[in-house]
N, C-alpha and C positions, 0 to 999 in steps of 0.2 A: 504494500500500500504506500503510495507516495505521500509526501507531506501535505499537499493540498487536500487529498481525500481524507487524510487523518483529521485535519482541521474541520472539514465538513461533518465528519462523523462525530467529533467531539462537540461541535456546535449543536447538532441535532440531539445529542444526549443531554445537553444542558437545558433544552427546552421542554423537558418532561420529568415527571417524578416516576421512577421505576420501582415497582414493588414486586418481589418474588417470594412465593411461599408464605402468604399471610394466613395464619390459622387462629386469630383471636376470636373467641366466642363462636359465632355462627359461620365464620369464614372457613372454607374447606380448601386450604392450600392454594389460594388463588394467586395468579400473576396478573398484573395490570400496569399499564402505562398511562399516566394522566398528564395532559398538556399543561405547561406552566404559562402564566400570564393570560389565561383564558378563564371565562366563567364556566365552571364545571359543576354539573348537578348530579348527585347520586340518588337514584330512585329505585324503587323495588317494593315488593310485597312486605307486609309486616313480618319480621323475623328473618328477613333475607340477608342481613348483615350490613345494612347501610351505616348504622351507628358504629358497628364494630370496625368498619373500614375507616370512616371519617374520624371518629373520636379516639377509639381504642388502639388504632394502628398508626394512621398518618399523624394526627395531632400529638399523640403520646410520644412518638419517636421524635418529632420535631421539637417538642418541649424538652425531652430528655437530652437531646443533643445540644440545645441552647444552654441548659443548666450545666451540662458538662463543660461548656466553654468558659464558664464563670470561674472566678478565683475560688480557691479552697475555702477562704473565709466566707464568701457569699454563699457557697454551696452548703455550708454547715447549717444555715438557717432554713434551707429548702427541703432537706431530707433526701433520701435515696429514691430514685425513680426507676421502676422496673422497665426492662426492655420488652416491647411487645413480642408476641410469638410470631416471628417473621424471619425468613432466611436472609433477606437482602432488601435494603431501601436506599435509593440514590436520588439526589436532586432536591432534598428537603431544605427549606429555609426555616428560621425561627417562626413559631406559630402561636396564634391565639385562637381560642374557640369561644363561640357564643351558642349556648343551647337555646332551643326554641322556647323553653319555659323560663323566661326571665322574670325577675321579681318586680320589675317596673311595670306599672299599669298606665304609665303616661303615654298617650297616643302619639306624642311628639318625640318619643325616644328614638334614637338612631344608633347605628353600630358604634359611632364615635362617642355618644354620651353613655351608652351602656358599658363600654370598655374603658371609659374614662380617658381615652386618647384624644378626645375632642380638644381639650385645653392645650395639649402639646402641639396638635396640628395648627391651632390658631396662632400659637407662639411662633412656630416654624414659618408659617406663611407670612406672618407680620414681619419677621426678620429677613426673609429672602425674597419676598414679593416686591414687585415694582408698582408704584402708584400710577394710575392712569386717570387723568382729569378730563371730563367731557364738557 
């Protein structure tokens, strides 16, 4: 394989999350490739493993890897996180999850307000944004 085709192969690998041998709860040794930077929906019958894939496999491993990257001092406050029952996962980024059953009954709640990231985003955009006057 020449250098150019290796780069193409590597770039295509970076554009997806690859999961091999997922066996968490209802999952039966599944292999899946999920595109990155796309809206992906996991659907299926009740008990088919949607939550097992989304929360117990993908989110759990993303969170575990993120916590692993923190200093030993920071990790001591977070406790040990178990590795999901999976053979291989590649392409994960740090993750947050929001369950459908939120405690907020406010109809104006958003992902930003529920996760408390809204204030940080406002600060970020205020710092890096450019004013446009009309």
